[in-house]
N, C-alpha and C positions, 0 to 999 in steps of 0.2 A: 162181234156185234154186226148188226145190219148196216150195210153201206151201199149207197147208190151213187154212182159217179157218172155224170153226163159229160158228153163231149160232142163236138161237131158244129157248134154254133159259129156265128161269124157275121160278116157284113156282105150283103149281096144287093144287087139292083133288082128293082121290081121285075117280075117275070122269071127270076132265077130260082134255083133249087138248093136245098140243103138236106143232108141226112144227119139227124141227131142219133146218138147212141147213148145207152145207159147200161153200164156194167154193174151187176148186182153181186153181192157177196154176203155171207153171214146167215143165209137161210136157204131152204130148198126152193130155188127159183122156179122150177117147173111145176110147183104145187100151187102157185098163187097168181092172182090177177095183177096186172101192171097197168099203169096209166100215165098219160102225159097231160100236164096242165101248163098254163102260161099266165104271166102277170105283167101287164104293161104299167108304166109309171102312173101313179095316182088311181089305179083301178084294182079291183079285187082279183084274186087268183081265179082263173076260170078253166073249166074242163076243155080238153082238146080231143083226146081219144083214149080208149081203153081196150084191153084184150084179155080174154079169159085165160085161165091156166091151161086149158086144152087148145087154145088158139082158134077155136071155131066160133067164138062169140066176140064180135068186134063192134064197138060203138064210136061214133064221131059226133063232135059238135056240128051244128048246122053250118057254121061259118067255114068249115073245111071244104064243103061242097065238092067232094071228089078230088080235091087238090092234095090231101094228106093221106098217108097210109102208115098204119102201125103194124109192126110185125115183131116176132120174137124168135130167138134162137136159143133153145134150152141147152144145147151143147156148149154154148158160150156164156150162158147166164146173162144174156143181153137182150134188151128190148130196143127197137128202133122206131124212129119217126121220120118217114120220108116226106118232105114238103116240097111241092112243086108250085109253079105259078105264084110265087110269093108276092105279097102286096105290102105296101108301107104299114097298113094296119095290123100286119102280123108281127110287127116289131114288139118284142117282149123278152122277158127272161122265161125260158122254158124249163120246166121241172119234171123229173121222172118221179113216180111214186109207186109204192108197193102196198097192196091191201092184204095184210096177213090175218085179217079177221074172219074172212069167209072165202071159201074156195068156190062157192056155187053162185054167187051174185057178183056181177060186174059193176062196181061202183062208178058213179059219174059225178060225185061231189067231193069237195076237199075233205069233208068230215069223215068220209068212208075210207080214207087212206091213212096208214099208220106210219109209214116211213117216207122220207123225202130226200132227194138229192140236193146239191147246193145250187143247181141251176146253171144254165148256159145261155148267154146272151145271143139273141138273133136280132139283127138290125137290117131292115129293108129300106133302101133309098129309092126315091122316085126318079 
């Protein structure tokens, strides 16, 4: 079955960096788009970044403003989210997601993704 397992979250001070990883299994990882979302307490889950199956189409939410970078390693069936210059407002649970419904469109909404990881907590203190 499809499994997505995130890791790399933690507590950092403002201005710090983290790299999140998401290890995928149960499907042909290299054939599908992958995304990162986040959910802060009391807020809806929101789009962070997504990458096409080819790796050449990448999209980011405006709030990342060049601070975040998504990448994928198909040899390891893993997608990454590098986060730099972290701010307290980046505090959230970060989720990895897989879109197995379409290879050609890079989704940027929760509804477009079929499978989700359990999430990893990122806490940024001021």
